Backbone and ligand atoms as CSV (ligand in chain L), in Angstrom:
chain,resi,resn,atom,element,x,y,z
A,1,MET,N,N,75.382,49.519,8.534
A,1,MET,CA,C,74.495,48.365,8.693
A,1,MET,C,C,75.317,47.100,8.567
A,2,LYS,N,N,75.217,46.218,9.573
A,2,LYS,CA,C,76.102,45.058,9.643
A,2,LYS,C,C,75.423,43.807,9.084
A,3,ASN,N,N,74.113,43.882,8.864
A,3,ASN,CA,C,73.387,42.684,8.460
A,3,ASN,C,C,73.827,42.188,7.099
A,4,GLU,N,N,73.686,40.862,6.929
A,4,GLU,CA,C,73.919,40.271,5.614
A,4,GLU,C,C,72.543,40.073,4.969
A,5,LEU,N,N,72.466,40.392,3.700
A,5,LEU,CA,C,71.193,40.218,2.997
A,5,LEU,C,C,71.151,38.845,2.349
A,6,ILE,N,N,70.159,38.050,2.679
A,6,ILE,CA,C,69.962,36.758,2.021
A,6,ILE,C,C,68.833,36.962,1.017
A,7,VAL,N,N,69.165,36.782,-0.253
A,7,VAL,CA,C,68.199,37.113,-1.297
A,7,VAL,C,C,67.620,35.845,-1.910
A,8,ALA,N,N,66.311,35.779,-1.914
A,8,ALA,CA,C,65.636,34.586,-2.451
A,8,ALA,C,C,65.581,34.666,-3.973
A,9,THR,N,N,66.699,34.407,-4.603
A,9,THR,CA,C,66.691,34.354,-6.066
A,9,THR,C,C,67.862,33.537,-6.581
A,10,THR,N,N,67.652,32.932,-7.745
A,10,THR,CA,C,68.756,32.252,-8.426
A,10,THR,C,C,69.102,33.025,-9.696
A,11,ASN,N,N,68.450,34.169,-9.890
A,11,ASN,CA,C,68.679,34.982,-11.079
A,11,ASN,C,C,69.931,35.846,-10.851
A,12,PRO,N,N,71.062,35.524,-11.532
A,12,PRO,CA,C,72.303,36.258,-11.273
A,12,PRO,C,C,72.197,37.740,-11.629
A,13,HIS,N,N,71.330,38.076,-12.595
A,13,HIS,CA,C,71.160,39.487,-12.975
A,13,HIS,C,C,70.531,40.276,-11.826
A,14,LYS,N,N,69.459,39.683,-11.258
A,14,LYS,CA,C,68.782,40.351,-10.136
A,14,LYS,C,C,69.736,40.508,-8.968
A,15,LEU,N,N,70.481,39.429,-8.685
A,15,LEU,CA,C,71.387,39.441,-7.538
A,15,LEU,C,C,72.429,40.549,-7.700
A,16,ARG,N,N,72.979,40.652,-8.917
A,16,ARG,CA,C,73.985,41.684,-9.182
A,16,ARG,C,C,73.377,43.076,-9.007
A,17,GLU,N,N,72.165,43.268,-9.532
A,17,GLU,CA,C,71.524,44.579,-9.414
A,17,GLU,C,C,71.285,44.928,-7.945
A,18,ILE,N,N,70.815,43.948,-7.172
A,18,ILE,CA,C,70.527,44.204,-5.756
A,18,ILE,C,C,71.814,44.538,-5.004
A,19,ALA,N,N,72.899,43.816,-5.326
A,19,ALA,CA,C,74.192,44.087,-4.674
A,19,ALA,C,C,74.696,45.480,-5.059
A,20,GLN,N,N,74.585,45.827,-6.350
A,20,GLN,CA,C,75.086,47.130,-6.815
A,20,GLN,C,C,74.289,48.270,-6.185
A,21,ILE,N,N,72.979,48.107,-6.112
A,21,ILE,CA,C,72.143,49.204,-5.616
A,21,ILE,C,C,72.245,49.324,-4.096
A,22,SER,N,N,72.219,48.192,-3.396
A,22,SER,CA,C,72.197,48.250,-1.926
A,22,SER,C,C,73.591,48.474,-1.339
A,23,LYS,N,N,74.627,48.087,-2.107
A,23,LYS,CA,C,76.020,48.147,-1.630
A,23,LYS,C,C,76.196,47.338,-0.336
A,24,LEU,N,N,75.408,46.292,-0.190
A,24,LEU,CA,C,75.494,45.424,0.990
A,24,LEU,C,C,76.022,44.063,0.568
A,25,PRO,N,N,76.608,43.292,1.521
A,25,PRO,CA,C,76.977,41.919,1.175
A,25,PRO,C,C,75.704,41.100,0.946
A,26,VAL,N,N,75.589,40.492,-0.227
A,26,VAL,CA,C,74.374,39.725,-0.515
A,26,VAL,C,C,74.721,38.279,-0.869
A,27,THR,N,N,73.837,37.374,-0.475
A,27,THR,CA,C,73.988,35.960,-0.811
A,27,THR,C,C,72.685,35.491,-1.445
A,28,GLY,N,N,72.783,34.830,-2.580
A,28,GLY,CA,C,71.587,34.324,-3.246
A,28,GLY,C,C,71.217,32.962,-2.707
A,29,ARG,N,N,69.950,32.697,-2.577
A,29,ARG,CA,C,69.487,31.411,-2.077
A,29,ARG,C,C,68.306,30.935,-2.929
A,30,THR,N,N,68.296,29.650,-3.236
A,30,THR,CA,C,67.179,29.118,-4.029
A,30,THR,C,C,65.911,29.154,-3.203
A,31,SER,N,N,64.850,29.597,-3.824
A,31,SER,CA,C,63.563,29.561,-3.144
A,31,SER,C,C,62.692,28.561,-3.900
A,32,GLN,N,N,62.157,27.590,-3.171
A,32,GLN,CA,C,61.426,26.500,-3.843
A,32,GLN,C,C,59.943,26.796,-3.998
A,33,VAL,N,N,59.510,27.978,-3.567
A,33,VAL,CA,C,58.066,28.211,-3.560
A,33,VAL,C,C,57.504,28.372,-4.969
A,34,ARG,N,N,56.225,28.027,-5.118
A,34,ARG,CA,C,55.553,28.250,-6.401
A,34,ARG,C,C,55.029,29.678,-6.401
A,35,GLU,N,N,55.389,30.408,-7.446
A,35,GLU,CA,C,54.966,31.813,-7.499
A,35,GLU,C,C,53.569,31.896,-8.098
A,36,ASN,N,N,52.592,31.399,-7.328
A,36,ASN,CA,C,51.241,31.345,-7.883
A,36,ASN,C,C,50.303,32.368,-7.253
A,37,GLY,N,N,50.885,33.374,-6.561
A,37,GLY,CA,C,50.056,34.434,-5.976
A,37,GLY,C,C,49.436,35.296,-7.070
A,38,LYS,N,N,48.355,36.007,-6.706
A,38,LYS,CA,C,47.678,36.855,-7.688
A,38,LYS,C,C,48.316,38.239,-7.769
A,39,THR,N,N,49.159,38.565,-6.803
A,39,THR,CA,C,49.790,39.892,-6.806
A,39,THR,C,C,51.300,39.739,-6.608
A,40,PHE,N,N,52.036,40.793,-6.980
A,40,PHE,CA,C,53.479,40.811,-6.758
A,40,PHE,C,C,53.759,40.740,-5.250
A,41,GLU,N,N,52.940,41.430,-4.457
A,41,GLU,CA,C,53.123,41.447,-2.997
A,41,GLU,C,C,53.022,40.021,-2.438
A,42,ALA,N,N,51.972,39.300,-2.858
A,42,ALA,CA,C,51.748,37.941,-2.324
A,42,ALA,C,C,52.941,37.043,-2.646
A,43,ASN,N,N,53.449,37.150,-3.865
A,43,ASN,CA,C,54.585,36.295,-4.255
A,43,ASN,C,C,55.860,36.671,-3.508
A,44,ALA,N,N,56.105,37.970,-3.361
A,44,ALA,CA,C,57.332,38.408,-2.670
A,44,ALA,C,C,57.312,37.935,-1.216
A,45,ILE,N,N,56.145,38.051,-0.570
A,45,ILE,CA,C,56.035,37.643,0.841
A,45,ILE,C,C,56.208,36.117,0.962
A,46,LYS,N,N,55.580,35.403,0.044
A,46,LYS,CA,C,55.700,33.938,0.064
A,46,LYS,C,C,57.171,33.530,-0.076
A,47,LYS,N,N,57.869,34.186,-1.011
A,47,LYS,CA,C,59.281,33.828,-1.240
A,47,LYS,C,C,60.139,34.148,-0.025
A,48,VAL,N,N,59.922,35.336,0.550
A,48,VAL,CA,C,60.811,35.726,1.657
A,48,VAL,C,C,60.570,34.863,2.889
A,49,LYS,N,N,59.306,34.426,3.064
A,49,LYS,CA,C,58.989,33.585,4.233
A,49,LYS,C,C,59.636,32.214,4.128
A,50,SER,N,N,60.010,31.817,2.901
A,50,SER,CA,C,60.598,30.490,2.713
A,50,SER,C,C,62.068,30.454,3.131
A,51,LEU,N,N,62.656,31.626,3.385
A,51,LEU,CA,C,64.086,31.668,3.747
A,51,LEU,C,C,64.276,31.327,5.215
A,52,LYS,N,N,65.230,30.474,5.478
A,52,LYS,CA,C,65.574,30.190,6.884
A,52,LYS,C,C,66.714,31.129,7.263
A,53,LEU,N,N,66.428,32.040,8.184
A,53,LEU,CA,C,67.428,33.068,8.499
A,53,LEU,C,C,68.117,32.798,9.821
A,54,LYS,N,N,69.410,33.146,9.846
A,54,LYS,CA,C,70.173,33.043,11.086
A,54,LYS,C,C,70.256,34.441,11.692
A,55,PRO,N,N,70.666,34.550,12.967
A,55,PRO,CA,C,70.809,35.879,13.558
A,55,PRO,C,C,71.741,36.747,12.716
A,56,GLY,N,N,71.393,37.998,12.548
A,56,GLY,CA,C,72.232,38.910,11.766
A,56,GLY,C,C,71.906,38.895,10.288
A,57,GLN,N,N,71.030,37.994,9.897
A,57,GLN,CA,C,70.661,37.935,8.478
A,57,GLN,C,C,69.276,38.536,8.272
A,58,VAL,N,N,69.155,39.266,7.176
A,58,VAL,CA,C,67.864,39.828,6.794
A,58,VAL,C,C,67.506,39.204,5.452
A,59,GLY,N,N,66.274,38.745,5.331
A,59,GLY,CA,C,65.847,38.100,4.087
A,59,GLY,C,C,65.229,39.096,3.133
A,60,LEU,N,N,65.518,38.917,1.865
A,60,LEU,CA,C,64.944,39.812,0.859
A,60,LEU,C,C,64.445,38.988,-0.329
A,61,ALA,N,N,63.236,39.286,-0.766
A,61,ALA,CA,C,62.723,38.642,-1.983
A,61,ALA,C,C,62.027,39.693,-2.807
A,62,ASP,N,N,62.230,39.637,-4.104
A,62,ASP,CA,C,61.467,40.552,-4.939
A,62,ASP,C,C,60.610,39.764,-5.898
A,63,ASP,N,N,59.471,40.329,-6.207
A,63,ASP,CA,C,58.689,39.778,-7.308
A,63,ASP,C,C,58.432,40.946,-8.239
A,64,SER,N,N,58.727,40.714,-9.485
A,64,SER,CA,C,58.663,41.827,-10.416
A,64,SER,C,C,58.048,41.380,-11.720
A,65,GLY,N,N,57.708,42.325,-12.535
A,65,GLY,CA,C,57.143,41.973,-13.834
A,65,GLY,C,C,56.752,43.196,-14.617
A,66,LEU,N,N,56.335,42.931,-15.827
A,66,LEU,CA,C,55.985,43.983,-16.774
A,66,LEU,C,C,54.464,43.998,-16.964
A,67,MET,N,N,53.876,45.185,-16.875
A,67,MET,CA,C,52.432,45.316,-17.119
A,67,MET,C,C,52.221,46.218,-18.333
A,68,VAL,N,N,51.585,45.658,-19.347
A,68,VAL,CA,C,51.417,46.394,-20.609
A,68,VAL,C,C,49.967,46.878,-20.713
A,69,ASN,N,N,49.789,48.172,-20.945
A,69,ASN,CA,C,48.445,48.762,-20.947
A,69,ASN,C,C,47.505,48.078,-21.942
A,70,CYS,N,N,47.951,47.922,-23.184
A,70,CYS,CA,C,47.021,47.405,-24.198
A,70,CYS,C,C,46.771,45.906,-24.039
A,71,LEU,N,N,47.502,45.254,-23.144
A,71,LEU,CA,C,47.239,43.827,-22.856
A,71,LEU,C,C,46.559,43.681,-21.489
A,72,ASN,N,N,45.918,44.759,-21.051
A,72,ASN,CA,C,45.214,44.745,-19.754
A,72,ASN,C,C,46.118,44.324,-18.592
A,73,GLY,N,N,47.350,44.755,-18.623
A,73,GLY,CA,C,48.251,44.478,-17.503
A,73,GLY,C,C,49.073,43.206,-17.649
A,74,ALA,N,N,48.835,42.411,-18.697
A,74,ALA,CA,C,49.657,41.213,-18.929
A,74,ALA,C,C,51.046,41.667,-19.433
A,75,PRO,N,N,52.069,40.851,-19.278
A,75,PRO,CA,C,52.091,39.544,-18.620
A,75,PRO,C,C,52.052,39.608,-17.093
A,76,GLY,N,N,52.266,40.752,-16.462
A,76,GLY,CA,C,52.072,40.911,-15.021
A,76,GLY,C,C,52.798,39.881,-14.170
A,77,VAL,N,N,52.067,39.267,-13.233
A,77,VAL,CA,C,52.733,38.299,-12.336
A,77,VAL,C,C,53.213,37.055,-13.086
A,78,ARG,N,N,52.783,36.923,-14.346
A,78,ARG,CA,C,53.233,35.771,-15.144
A,78,ARG,C,C,54.420,36.129,-16.048
A,79,SER,N,N,55.046,37.266,-15.812
A,79,SER,CA,C,56.112,37.732,-16.714
A,79,SER,C,C,57.222,36.712,-16.925
A,80,ALA,N,N,57.591,35.999,-15.855
A,80,ALA,CA,C,58.702,35.047,-15.959
A,80,ALA,C,C,58.307,33.806,-16.748
A,81,ARG,N,N,56.996,33.540,-16.837
A,81,ARG,CA,C,56.534,32.304,-17.499
A,81,ARG,C,C,55.736,32.592,-18.770
A,82,PHE,N,N,55.889,33.769,-19.305
A,82,PHE,CA,C,55.087,34.213,-20.457
A,82,PHE,C,C,55.426,33.432,-21.723
A,83,ALA,N,N,56.668,32.944,-21.821
A,83,ALA,CA,C,57.076,32.157,-22.999
A,83,ALA,C,C,57.825,30.925,-22.514
A,84,ASN,N,N,57.872,29.930,-23.361
A,84,ASN,CA,C,58.502,28.663,-22.973
A,84,ASN,C,C,59.475,28.173,-24.067
A,85,PRO,N,N,60.766,27.979,-23.748
A,85,PRO,CA,C,61.418,28.327,-22.498
A,85,PRO,C,C,61.530,29.849,-22.355
A,86,PRO,N,N,61.593,30.349,-21.111
A,86,PRO,CA,C,61.492,31.798,-20.904
A,86,PRO,C,C,62.808,32.558,-21.104
A,87,THR,N,N,63.458,32.346,-22.243
A,87,THR,CA,C,64.663,33.127,-22.539
A,87,THR,C,C,64.231,34.549,-22.886
A,88,ALA,N,N,65.175,35.480,-22.766
A,88,ALA,CA,C,64.866,36.884,-23.086
A,88,ALA,C,C,64.342,36.982,-24.516
A,89,GLU,N,N,64.982,36.252,-25.401
A,89,GLU,CA,C,64.585,36.265,-26.820
A,89,GLU,C,C,63.114,35.825,-26.985
A,90,ASN,N,N,62.764,34.714,-26.350
A,90,ASN,CA,C,61.391,34.206,-26.475
A,90,ASN,C,C,60.366,35.145,-25.847
A,91,LEU,N,N,60.714,35.682,-24.668
A,91,LEU,CA,C,59.783,36.583,-23.977
A,91,LEU,C,C,59.518,37.817,-24.839
A,92,CYS,N,N,60.608,38.393,-25.379
A,92,CYS,CA,C,60.464,39.617,-26.175
A,92,CYS,C,C,59.701,39.336,-27.470
A,93,ARG,N,N,60.025,38.233,-28.116
A,93,ARG,CA,C,59.356,37.935,-29.396
A,93,ARG,C,C,57.857,37.690,-29.185
A,94,LYS,N,N,57.533,36.986,-28.098
A,94,LYS,CA,C,56.102,36.738,-27.845
A,94,LYS,C,C,55.382,38.055,-27.543
A,95,LEU,N,N,56.045,38.925,-26.769
A,95,LEU,CA,C,55.420,40.216,-26.459
A,95,LEU,C,C,55.195,41.029,-27.737
A,96,LEU,N,N,56.179,41.019,-28.623
A,96,LEU,CA,C,56.033,41.746,-29.886
A,96,LEU,C,C,54.862,41.195,-30.702
A,97,ARG,N,N,54.719,39.872,-30.718
A,97,ARG,CA,C,53.605,39.250,-31.453
A,97,ARG,C,C,52.262,39.686,-30.874
A,98,LYS,N,N,52.160,39.601,-29.548
A,98,LYS,CA,C,50.891,39.955,-28.881
A,98,LYS,C,C,50.542,41.426,-29.081
A,99,MET,N,N,51.583,42.257,-29.257
A,99,MET,CA,C,51.340,43.703,-29.368
A,99,MET,C,C,51.372,44.188,-30.821
A,100,ALA,N,N,51.335,43.263,-31.758
A,100,ALA,CA,C,51.469,43.643,-33.173
A,100,ALA,C,C,50.440,44.695,-33.566
A,101,ASN,N,N,49.223,44.594,-32.986
A,101,ASN,CA,C,48.170,45.540,-33.370
A,101,ASN,C,C,47.901,46.595,-32.304
A,102,CYS,N,N,48.881,46.849,-31.462
A,102,CYS,CA,C,48.691,47.854,-30.399
A,102,CYS,C,C,49.372,49.168,-30.785
A,103,PRO,N,N,48.632,50.192,-31.154
A,103,PRO,CA,C,49.273,51.475,-31.430
A,103,PRO,C,C,49.729,52.146,-30.134
A,104,GLN,N,N,49.025,51.851,-29.038
A,104,GLN,CA,C,49.352,52.477,-27.756
A,104,GLN,C,C,50.340,51.565,-27.043
A,105,ARG,N,N,51.583,52.037,-26.803
A,105,ARG,CA,C,52.664,51.142,-26.356
A,105,ARG,C,C,53.050,51.341,-24.884
A,106,GLY,N,N,52.210,52.022,-24.115
A,106,GLY,CA,C,52.541,52.311,-22.711
A,106,GLY,C,C,52.641,51.039,-21.857
A,107,ALA,N,N,53.572,51.052,-20.926
A,107,ALA,CA,C,53.773,49.887,-20.041
A,107,ALA,C,C,54.474,50.344,-18.770
A,108,LYS,N,N,54.477,49.481,-17.790
A,108,LYS,CA,C,55.266,49.781,-16.584
A,108,LYS,C,C,55.859,48.499,-16.026
A,109,PHE,N,N,57.060,48.655,-15.467
A,109,PHE,CA,C,57.679,47.578,-14.707
A,109,PHE,C,C,57.340,47.811,-13.243
A,110,ILE,N,N,57.003,46.749,-12.556
A,110,ILE,CA,C,56.703,46.823,-11.121
A,110,ILE,C,C,57.664,45.902,-10.388
A,111,CYS,N,N,58.104,46.344,-9.226
A,111,CYS,CA,C,58.912,45.473,-8.365
A,111,CYS,C,C,58.420,45.637,-6.934
A,112,VAL,N,N,58.048,44.538,-6.334
A,112,VAL,CA,C,57.717,44.568,-4.904
A,112,VAL,C,C,58.794,43.797,-4.179
A,113,ILE,N,N,59.360,44.429,-3.180
A,113,ILE,CA,C,60.395,43.762,-2.379
A,113,ILE,C,C,59.851,43.521,-0.985
A,114,ALA,N,N,60.012,42.296,-0.513
A,114,ALA,CA,C,59.647,41.975,0.864
A,114,ALA,C,C,60.930,41.734,1.642
A,115,LEU,N,N,60.978,42.338,2.803
A,115,LEU,CA,C,62.150,42.214,3.665
A,115,LEU,C,C,61.707,41.501,4.936
A,116,ALA,N,N,62.437,40.461,5.345
A,116,ALA,CA,C,62.049,39.716,6.545
A,116,ALA,C,C,63.168,39.760,7.563
A,117,TYR,N,N,62.813,40.142,8.761
A,117,TYR,CA,C,63.775,40.148,9.864
A,117,TYR,C,C,63.690,38.814,10.587
A,118,PRO,N,N,64.778,38.409,11.273
A,118,PRO,CA,C,64.751,37.098,11.940
A,118,PRO,C,C,63.615,36.969,12.955
A,119,ASP,N,N,63.116,38.090,13.503
A,119,ASP,CA,C,62.001,37.991,14.463
A,119,ASP,C,C,60.647,37.792,13.769
A,120,GLY,N,N,60.661,37.665,12.443
A,120,GLY,CA,C,59.417,37.366,11.729
A,120,GLY,C,C,58.723,38.592,11.143
A,121,LYS,N,N,59.210,39.785,11.520
A,121,LYS,CA,C,58.582,41.003,10.983
A,121,LYS,C,C,58.833,41.109,9.474
A,122,ILE,N,N,57.823,41.497,8.729
A,122,ILE,CA,C,57.974,41.626,7.271
A,122,ILE,C,C,57.521,43.008,6.823
A,123,ARG,N,N,58.286,43.583,5.921
A,123,ARG,CA,C,57.962,44.900,5.388
A,123,ARG,C,C,57.997,44.804,3.860
A,124,THR,N,N,57.087,45.481,3.178
A,124,THR,CA,C,57.160,45.465,1.708
A,124,THR,C,C,57.243,46.892,1.167
A,125,VAL,N,N,57.932,47.032,0.053
A,125,VAL,CA,C,57.986,48.314,-0.654
A,125,VAL,C,C,57.793,48.032,-2.147
A,126,LYS,N,N,57.328,49.068,-2.856
A,126,LYS,CA,C,57.043,48.887,-4.284
A,126,LYS,C,C,57.758,49.954,-5.097
A,127,GLY,N,N,58.310,49.547,-6.210
A,127,GLY,CA,C,58.931,50.506,-7.140
A,127,GLY,C,C,58.289,50.353,-8.508
A,128,THR,N,N,58.052,51.476,-9.178
A,128,THR,CA,C,57.427,51.435,-10.512
A,128,THR,C,C,58.287,52.219,-11.480
A,129,CYS,N,N,58.407,51.717,-12.700
A,129,CYS,CA,C,59.105,52.468,-13.744
A,129,CYS,C,C,58.213,52.467,-14.992
A,130,TYR,N,N,57.794,53.662,-15.406
A,130,TYR,CA,C,56.893,53.786,-16.566
A,130,TYR,C,C,57.705,53.908,-17.852
A,131,GLY,N,N,57.157,53.392,-18.935
A,131,GLY,CA,C,57.868,53.503,-20.209
A,131,GLY,C,C,57.023,53.039,-21.373
A,132,ARG,N,N,57.709,52.669,-22.449
A,132,ARG,CA,C,57.029,52.235,-23.670
A,132,ARG,C,C,57.670,50.948,-24.185
A,133,ILE,N,N,56.885,50.164,-24.898
A,133,ILE,CA,C,57.402,48.939,-25.520
A,133,ILE,C,C,57.690,49.251,-26.996
A,134,LEU,N,N,58.937,49.109,-27.374
A,134,LEU,CA,C,59.330,49.412,-28.760
A,134,LEU,C,C,58.828,48.322,-29.708
A,135,ARG,N,N,58.999,48.575,-31.014
A,135,ARG,CA,C,58.545,47.592,-32.005
A,135,ARG,C,C,59.673,46.647,-32.423
A,136,GLU,N,N,60.876,46.899,-31.909
A,136,GLU,CA,C,61.990,45.990,-32.198
A,136,GLU,C,C,62.904,45.920,-30.978
A,137,MET,N,N,63.660,44.832,-30.897
A,137,MET,CA,C,64.551,44.656,-29.749
A,137,MET,C,C,65.821,45.471,-29.970
A,138,ARG,N,N,66.259,46.154,-28.909
A,138,ARG,CA,C,67.469,46.971,-29.022
A,138,ARG,C,C,68.337,46.802,-27.781
A,139,GLY,N,N,69.649,46.575,-27.997
A,139,GLY,CA,C,70.589,46.508,-26.876
A,139,GLY,C,C,70.964,45.097,-26.498
A,140,LYS,N,N,72.031,44.997,-25.717
A,140,LYS,CA,C,72.595,43.678,-25.391
A,140,LYS,C,C,72.674,43.421,-23.881
A,141,ASN,N,N,72.435,44.456,-23.063
A,141,ASN,CA,C,72.591,44.270,-21.612
A,141,ASN,C,C,71.308,43.730,-20.988
A,142,GLY,N,N,71.413,43.425,-19.702
A,142,GLY,CA,C,70.219,43.108,-18.934
A,142,GLY,C,C,69.635,41.737,-19.183
A,143,PHE,N,N,68.325,41.632,-18.960
A,143,PHE,CA,C,67.649,40.338,-19.059
A,143,PHE,C,C,66.163,40.570,-19.348
A,144,GLY,N,N,65.433,39.490,-19.440
A,144,GLY,CA,C,63.971,39.575,-19.608
A,144,GLY,C,C,63.569,40.496,-20.753
A,145,TYR,N,N,62.746,41.479,-20.441
A,145,TYR,CA,C,62.158,42.358,-21.463
A,145,TYR,C,C,62.981,43.631,-21.676
A,146,ASP,N,N,64.197,43.677,-21.152
A,146,ASP,CA,C,65.007,44.904,-21.207
A,146,ASP,C,C,65.184,45.455,-22.622
A,147,GLN,N,N,65.288,44.551,-23.612
A,147,GLN,CA,C,65.553,45.022,-24.981
A,147,GLN,C,C,64.366,45.737,-25.618
A,148,LEU,N,N,63.187,45.600,-25.004
A,148,LEU,CA,C,61.992,46.237,-25.580
A,148,LEU,C,C,61.509,47.434,-24.784
A,149,PHE,N,N,62.017,47.603,-23.575
A,149,PHE,CA,C,61.461,48.624,-22.676
A,149,PHE,C,C,62.293,49.892,-22.676
A,150,ARG,N,N,61.640,50.988,-23.080
A,150,ARG,CA,C,62.317,52.289,-23.046
A,150,ARG,C,C,61.632,53.160,-21.996
A,151,PRO,N,N,62.344,53.459,-20.904
A,151,PRO,CA,C,61.708,54.224,-19.833
A,151,PRO,C,C,61.360,55.650,-20.269
A,152,CYS,N,N,60.309,56.219,-19.703
A,152,CYS,CA,C,59.862,57.579,-20.036
A,152,CYS,C,C,61.000,58.571,-19.849
A,153,GLY,N,N,61.194,59.435,-20.821
A,153,GLY,CA,C,62.208,60.486,-20.715
A,153,GLY,C,C,63.579,60.068,-21.220
A,154,TYR,N,N,63.707,58.831,-21.713
A,154,TYR,CA,C,65.010,58.332,-22.186
A,154,TYR,C,C,64.886,57.816,-23.620
A,155,GLN,N,N,65.992,57.857,-24.338
A,155,GLN,CA,C,66.005,57.379,-25.727
A,155,GLN,C,C,66.486,55.929,-25.824
A,156,GLN,N,N,67.134,55.445,-24.760
A,156,GLN,CA,C,67.683,54.081,-24.797
A,156,GLN,C,C,66.748,53.098,-24.102
A,157,THR,N,N,66.799,51.853,-24.563
A,157,THR,CA,C,66.098,50.792,-23.818
A,157,THR,C,C,66.954,50.455,-22.587
A,158,PHE,N,N,66.357,49.722,-21.650
A,158,PHE,CA,C,67.135,49.253,-20.484
A,158,PHE,C,C,68.366,48.475,-20.956
A,159,ALA,N,N,68.215,47.719,-22.060
A,159,ALA,CA,C,69.316,46.875,-22.533
A,159,ALA,C,C,70.429,47.679,-23.210
A,160,GLU,N,N,70.150,48.940,-23.559
A,160,GLU,CA,C,71.181,49.786,-24.171
A,160,GLU,C,C,71.901,50.643,-23.127
A,161,MET,N,N,71.361,50.671,-21.925
A,161,MET,CA,C,71.946,51.535,-20.888
A,161,MET,C,C,73.061,50.829,-20.142
A,162,PRO,N,N,74.031,51.592,-19.641
A,162,PRO,CA,C,74.974,50.986,-18.701
A,162,PRO,C,C,74.189,50.561,-17.454
A,163,SER,N,N,74.655,49.507,-16.773
A,163,SER,CA,C,73.861,48.960,-15.662
A,163,SER,C,C,73.613,50.002,-14.567
A,164,LYS,N,N,74.571,50.907,-14.366
A,164,LYS,CA,C,74.390,51.928,-13.317
A,164,LYS,C,C,73.157,52.784,-13.596
A,165,MET,N,N,72.993,53.097,-14.882
A,165,MET,CA,C,71.880,53.965,-15.265
A,165,MET,C,C,70.548,53.224,-15.099
A,166,LYS,N,N,70.531,51.962,-15.549
A,166,LYS,CA,C,69.295,51.182,-15.369
A,166,LYS,C,C,68.964,51.086,-13.873
A,167,ASN,N,N,69.975,50.763,-13.059
A,167,ASN,CA,C,69.732,50.593,-11.629
A,167,ASN,C,C,69.194,51.855,-10.988
A,168,TRP,N,N,69.627,52.993,-11.507
A,168,TRP,CA,C,69.224,54.272,-10.929
A,168,TRP,C,C,67.732,54.511,-11.121
A,169,LEU,N,N,67.222,54.119,-12.306
A,169,LEU,CA,C,65.836,54.492,-12.575
A,169,LEU,C,C,64.865,53.318,-12.643
A,170,SER,N,N,65.375,52.106,-12.492
A,170,SER,CA,C,64.484,50.949,-12.661
A,170,SER,C,C,63.530,50.788,-11.472
A,171,HIS,N,N,62.494,50.001,-11.707
A,171,HIS,CA,C,61.535,49.605,-10.671
A,171,HIS,C,C,62.258,48.997,-9.468
A,172,ARG,N,N,63.268,48.134,-9.734
A,172,ARG,CA,C,63.998,47.469,-8.643
A,172,ARG,C,C,64.827,48.493,-7.876
A,173,GLY,N,N,65.471,49.387,-8.627
A,173,GLY,CA,C,66.279,50.438,-8.003
A,173,GLY,C,C,65.417,51.323,-7.118
A,174,ARG,N,N,64.238,51.682,-7.618
A,174,ARG,CA,C,63.353,52.565,-6.845
A,174,ARG,C,C,62.853,51.880,-5.576
A,175,ALA,N,N,62.491,50.600,-5.706
A,175,ALA,CA,C,62.013,49.871,-4.521
A,175,ALA,C,C,63.152,49.729,-3.509
A,176,LEU,N,N,64.346,49.405,-4.009
A,176,LEU,CA,C,65.484,49.204,-3.090
A,176,LEU,C,C,65.858,50.496,-2.373
A,177,LYS,N,N,65.786,51.606,-3.110
A,177,LYS,CA,C,66.136,52.877,-2.465
A,177,LYS,C,C,65.173,53.184,-1.325
A,178,LYS,N,N,63.890,52.873,-1.533
A,178,LYS,CA,C,62.906,53.083,-0.452
A,178,LYS,C,C,63.261,52.214,0.752
A,179,LEU,N,N,63.653,50.971,0.431
A,179,LEU,CA,C,63.936,50.004,1.473
A,179,LEU,C,C,65.186,50.379,2.283
A,180,LEU,N,N,66.175,50.914,1.590
A,180,LEU,CA,C,67.421,51.232,2.276
A,180,LEU,C,C,67.219,52.314,3.320
A,181,ALA,N,N,66.181,53.098,3.132
A,181,ALA,CA,C,65.869,54.127,4.116
A,181,ALA,C,C,65.522,53.485,5.463
A,182,TYR,N,N,65.096,52.222,5.459
A,182,TYR,CA,C,64.725,51.544,6.716
A,182,TYR,C,C,65.913,50.957,7.459
A,183,PHE,N,N,67.078,50.868,6.788
A,183,PHE,CA,C,68.210,50.227,7.465
A,183,PHE,C,C,68.883,51.186,8.432
L,1,IMP,P1,P,60.253,37.013,-10.930
L,1,IMP,O1,O,60.245,38.303,-10.167
L,1,IMP,O2,O,61.394,36.142,-10.582
L,1,IMP,O3,O,58.915,36.325,-10.872
L,1,IMP,O4,O,60.505,37.342,-12.459
L,1,IMP,C1,C,59.870,38.384,-13.092
L,1,IMP,C2,C,60.137,38.372,-14.571
L,1,IMP,O5,O,59.799,39.676,-15.045
L,1,IMP,C3,C,61.593,38.163,-14.966
L,1,IMP,O6,O,61.889,36.830,-15.209
L,1,IMP,C4,C,61.699,38.994,-16.235
L,1,IMP,O7,O,61.238,38.276,-17.330
L,1,IMP,C5,C,60.743,40.135,-15.953
L,1,IMP,N1,N,61.512,41.243,-15.321
L,1,IMP,C6,C,61.515,41.629,-14.027
L,1,IMP,N2,N,62.363,42.658,-13.838
L,1,IMP,C7,C,62.912,42.912,-15.032
L,1,IMP,C8,C,63.888,43.843,-15.466
L,1,IMP,O8,O,64.479,44.646,-14.725
L,1,IMP,N3,N,64.191,43.805,-16.778
L,1,IMP,C9,C,63.605,42.936,-17.650
L,1,IMP,N4,N,62.713,42.031,-17.294
L,1,IMP,C10,C,62.361,42.013,-15.984
């Protein structure tokens, strides 16, 4: 595949993960859109449509977030803005506070990726990773809620895993693998 992937993100962690998983040349681009859609799909499509693509370039945008069962799916599409300022530390601490009285710790990460071709065609794929929210932060890798999320079947949080392992089983990894089948 000769195309260059233009990714609508300024998040260096996401960009690195997308490059590692796709093994394609990727370029990050700022997207100025307001992520005010009600669904991950709506936000991903809005972001990817904002990219100005040249011939040979394919646009990619992901919208992702954490949905916690006992919080009725929150923080969901608001995951990036759940705490202010939205540092990993603040996001995790606020989540721990909100879940202080939750005995049931089930959660899932969702990632929707929208891919845009220069002819305007858009395709979306979704990746889900189920897991649990721990009662304390563990690990130093990753970003966002990684220190609290332990995927089903594993003893380590995303933040304790080597990046290859997280990429293999994460919501983003799963969505990207589906997408690569289209190239
Ligand atoms: P957005 O997709 O840029 O709207 O950001 C989604 C937010 O969800 C991020 O800022 C993180 O806080 C959180 N998030 C998404 N994916 C991950 C992940 O792989 N690990 C940890 N947090 C994530």
